[in-house]
Backbone bond lengths (Angstrom), bond angles and torsions (degrees), N, CA, C in turn:
res aa  C-N    CA-C-N  psi(-1)  N-CA   C-N-CA  omega(-1)  CA-C   N-CA-C  phi
1 K - - - 1.459 - - 1.518 109.61 -
2 G 1.306 114.77 152.92 1.465 121.01 178.69 1.498 110.49 -81.81
3 K 1.320 113.43 168.13 1.458 118.50 173.92 1.512 108.56 -66.78
4 G 1.277 115.99 139.25 1.463 116.58 175.55 1.501 112.17 165.08
5 R 1.310 113.59 175.46 1.457 119.43 175.40 1.524 105.05 -127.16
6 G 1.274 114.01 151.90 1.459 117.77 175.18 1.507 108.58 -163.32
7 G 1.293 114.62 171.79 1.442 118.64 176.87 1.510 113.25 100.88
8 G 1.327 114.50 -145.34 1.446 119.34 -167.74 1.502 117.16 -75.08
9 G 1.311 121.51 -21.86 1.443 118.02 -178.09 1.505 111.75 -170.95
10 V 1.290 115.35 169.39 1.450 121.49 178.39 1.510 108.21 -117.22
11 D 1.338 116.26 110.25 1.459 120.06 178.33 1.512 110.91 -82.75
12 D 1.331 115.68 -48.50 1.448 121.06 178.10 1.526 108.00 -103.46
13 E 1.296 117.97 119.28 1.449 120.75 -174.33 1.514 114.11 -89.76
14 N 1.323 117.92 20.48 1.445 122.81 176.17 1.526 107.82 -127.43
15 E 1.312 115.99 144.03 1.476 122.31 179.47 1.504 107.98 -136.16
16 Q 1.338 117.32 129.30 1.460 121.06 176.35 1.512 108.84 -105.95
17 V 1.328 116.54 126.51 1.451 122.57 178.81 1.504 106.80 -132.23
18 G 1.362 116.51 109.66 1.443 120.27 -178.46 1.525 109.56 63.34
19 D 1.324 116.09 -127.01 1.491 119.58 178.87 1.519 111.72 -97.30
20 L 1.340 117.34 19.78 1.447 121.36 179.90 1.533 110.83 -115.29
21 V 1.324 116.09 144.95 1.469 121.07 169.66 1.517 106.95 -117.02
22 M 1.322 115.72 132.24 1.463 120.32 179.01 1.521 107.02 -116.31
23 A 1.339 115.46 125.65 1.450 120.60 -178.79 1.534 110.32 -122.87
24 V 1.323 116.34 130.54 1.457 122.32 176.45 1.506 108.43 -91.16
25 T 1.325 116.02 128.50 1.470 121.02 179.57 1.518 110.61 -98.36
26 A 1.300 116.49 171.39 1.478 121.76 -175.83 1.541 112.33 -61.74
27 D 1.315 117.44 -25.04 1.475 120.01 177.79 1.513 113.22 -90.06
28 N 1.335 116.57 15.71 1.478 124.83 178.26 1.531 114.10 66.99
29 A 1.300 117.86 19.29 1.462 121.78 172.61 1.529 107.16 -85.38
30 I 1.306 115.99 153.67 1.472 121.66 175.56 1.510 108.40 -115.48
31 H 1.317 115.91 122.21 1.465 122.09 177.74 1.533 106.91 -99.24
32 I 1.328 115.57 126.33 1.455 121.59 179.51 1.536 107.89 -109.16
33 V 1.330 115.16 117.67 1.478 122.22 -175.13 1.526 108.85 -117.54
34 S 1.325 115.18 134.44 1.446 121.98 175.59 1.529 108.98 -81.30
35 L 1.319 117.42 129.73 1.447 120.54 175.98 1.506 112.91 -76.77
36 S 1.329 116.73 -22.55 1.461 119.38 -178.56 1.537 112.74 -68.97
37 N 1.372 116.87 -33.12 1.456 118.25 -179.95 1.551 112.50 -131.86
38 L 1.312 117.40 1.52 1.459 125.76 178.50 1.538 113.27 61.08
39 D 1.330 116.59 24.55 1.474 121.94 176.15 1.504 109.93 -89.47
40 T 1.338 115.62 145.46 1.473 119.31 170.76 1.498 107.67 -76.30
41 M 1.331 115.77 118.88 1.469 120.66 -178.80 1.533 111.72 -82.66
42 Q 1.320 116.86 -41.97 1.446 121.16 -176.74 1.533 108.59 -152.43
43 V 1.327 115.11 155.87 1.440 122.16 168.38 1.538 105.83 -126.77
44 L 1.323 116.78 116.10 1.459 122.08 -177.18 1.518 108.41 -96.54
45 E 1.313 116.05 110.26 1.454 121.14 -174.74 1.540 110.54 -119.73
46 G 1.347 115.28 153.43 1.456 119.78 175.53 1.516 115.17 115.96
47 H 1.324 118.64 10.27 1.450 120.90 178.19 1.534 109.39 -67.14
48 D 1.355 115.10 141.30 1.455 120.79 -174.71 1.522 114.11 -77.98
49 S 1.328 116.80 -16.14 1.474 121.32 180.00 1.519 107.98 -162.27
50 R 1.319 117.37 -170.98 1.471 122.14 -175.23 1.537 111.69 -60.17
51 V 1.316 115.29 132.56 1.471 121.44 179.73 1.563 107.89 -76.46
52 V 1.321 115.59 126.39 1.470 120.75 178.62 1.511 113.21 -117.99
53 G 1.350 117.70 -4.58 1.454 120.04 178.83 1.519 112.03 -151.76
54 I 1.324 113.41 136.71 1.464 122.13 172.41 1.521 105.11 -129.37
55 Y 1.351 115.77 124.13 1.453 120.27 -173.91 1.517 110.84 -126.11
56 R 1.304 114.89 136.71 1.477 120.85 176.09 1.528 107.44 -152.93
57 N 1.316 116.84 83.43 1.453 122.28 178.77 1.529 110.08 -99.21
58 R 1.338 117.03 -167.34 1.466 121.27 -176.02 1.547 110.24 -58.09
59 W 1.338 117.22 -45.14 1.479 120.92 178.88 1.542 110.21 -56.87
60 A 1.310 116.64 -47.42 1.465 120.75 -177.25 1.516 110.92 -65.71
61 I 1.308 118.35 -39.28 1.459 121.64 -179.99 1.527 109.89 -66.51
62 Q 1.343 117.60 -43.91 1.442 121.05 -179.67 1.529 112.47 -65.40
63 T 1.317 117.06 -28.67 1.461 121.02 -178.24 1.507 112.49 -102.94
64 D 1.348 117.18 0.69 1.468 124.13 178.61 1.538 113.65 63.42
65 F 1.341 115.18 39.40 1.456 120.23 179.89 1.518 111.50 -114.57
66 I 1.309 115.78 154.86 1.479 125.18 166.06 1.524 103.94 -117.85
67 V 1.329 115.95 133.55 1.472 121.26 179.57 1.531 106.64 -113.44
68 T 1.345 115.81 129.55 1.440 121.19 177.85 1.526 109.72 -122.13
69 Q 1.322 115.30 155.98 1.455 121.20 178.89 1.489 109.76 -135.99
70 T 1.308 117.41 140.64 1.456 121.56 179.10 1.525 109.96 -106.91
71 V 1.341 114.94 167.16 1.464 121.22 179.98 1.530 111.43 -59.57
72 S 1.337 117.42 -24.44 1.462 120.36 177.10 1.513 112.90 -74.06
73 G 1.336 117.38 -8.61 1.478 121.67 -178.15 1.512 112.80 93.13
74 T 1.316 118.43 -4.58 1.456 122.11 179.08 1.532 109.79 -69.21
75 V 1.324 115.83 138.44 1.462 122.29 178.83 1.534 108.51 -112.03
76 Y 1.294 115.82 131.95 1.468 122.56 179.41 1.525 106.74 -115.54
77 I 1.339 116.24 133.51 1.462 122.24 178.62 1.519 106.80 -116.22
78 W 1.341 116.02 113.27 1.454 123.42 -172.35 1.532 110.62 -111.24
79 S 1.326 116.32 142.32 1.466 121.21 170.13 1.516 109.03 -77.50
80 L 1.308 117.69 123.63 1.456 120.94 178.00 1.538 110.32 -67.12
81 T 1.317 117.84 -38.09 1.433 122.89 -178.23 1.516 113.49 -64.55
82 T 1.345 115.71 -47.76 1.460 118.99 -174.64 1.517 113.64 -100.62
83 G 1.352 117.98 -21.85 1.443 121.67 -175.25 1.536 113.90 79.12
84 H 1.310 116.28 4.91 1.450 120.84 -179.59 1.539 110.78 -85.07
85 L 1.333 113.67 146.16 1.465 120.63 176.96 1.546 107.13 -73.96
86 D 1.319 115.41 119.89 1.468 120.99 179.42 1.511 112.47 -85.61
87 R 1.351 116.05 -44.80 1.465 121.39 -178.36 1.510 110.07 -148.78
88 L 1.319 114.55 151.50 1.450 122.63 176.68 1.536 106.95 -129.37
89 L 1.336 115.52 123.12 1.467 120.23 -174.51 1.528 109.92 -123.56
90 S 1.325 115.46 142.58 1.456 120.45 179.57 1.517 111.63 -129.55
91 F 1.306 115.61 159.16 1.461 124.73 171.41 1.547 111.00 54.69
92 K 1.328 116.39 -132.17 1.439 121.75 -173.95 1.537 112.34 -61.78
93 E 1.311 115.64 -37.64 1.463 119.95 178.96 1.541 111.02 -61.14
94 A 1.335 117.03 -39.89 1.477 122.00 177.32 1.525 110.31 -64.26
95 A 1.335 117.15 -48.52 1.463 121.13 -179.00 1.516 111.01 -62.83
96 D 1.331 117.73 -42.73 1.459 120.95 179.56 1.532 110.74 -64.22
97 F 1.304 117.64 -39.52 1.453 121.56 178.35 1.541 111.55 -60.74
98 L 1.330 116.09 -47.97 1.482 119.81 -179.13 1.524 110.74 -61.53
99 V 1.293 117.71 -42.40 1.465 121.07 179.49 1.511 111.15 -67.45
100 S 1.313 118.65 -44.03 1.457 122.33 -176.69 1.526 112.88 -66.51
101 R 1.341 116.87 -25.23 1.460 120.63 179.59 1.513 112.84 -100.17
102 G 1.327 117.08 4.46 1.448 121.37 177.43 1.534 112.98 70.14
103 L 1.320 116.24 31.27 1.467 120.56 -177.23 1.503 110.88 -97.73
């Protein structure tokens, strides 16, 4: 399984993946900070509800994506390089995507 959180709630609102730290803020934005230089690389904004999952497994690393999930079940696929939202998935499509990518 990839790094990430999912399920009923987020107890620790920070996630470290490799040399990155991802922090969820009260407005449901995700701040991605590089540990090598302590710079904010991206701020991912626009989640429809509380973020309950941040995923970055082998597939995501190879494709340069960060995958996030909200309490509503919506899945967001973000480009780590640009910070732009690549895809937004809901309902069965979101669940199928997570399973097919091993997230």
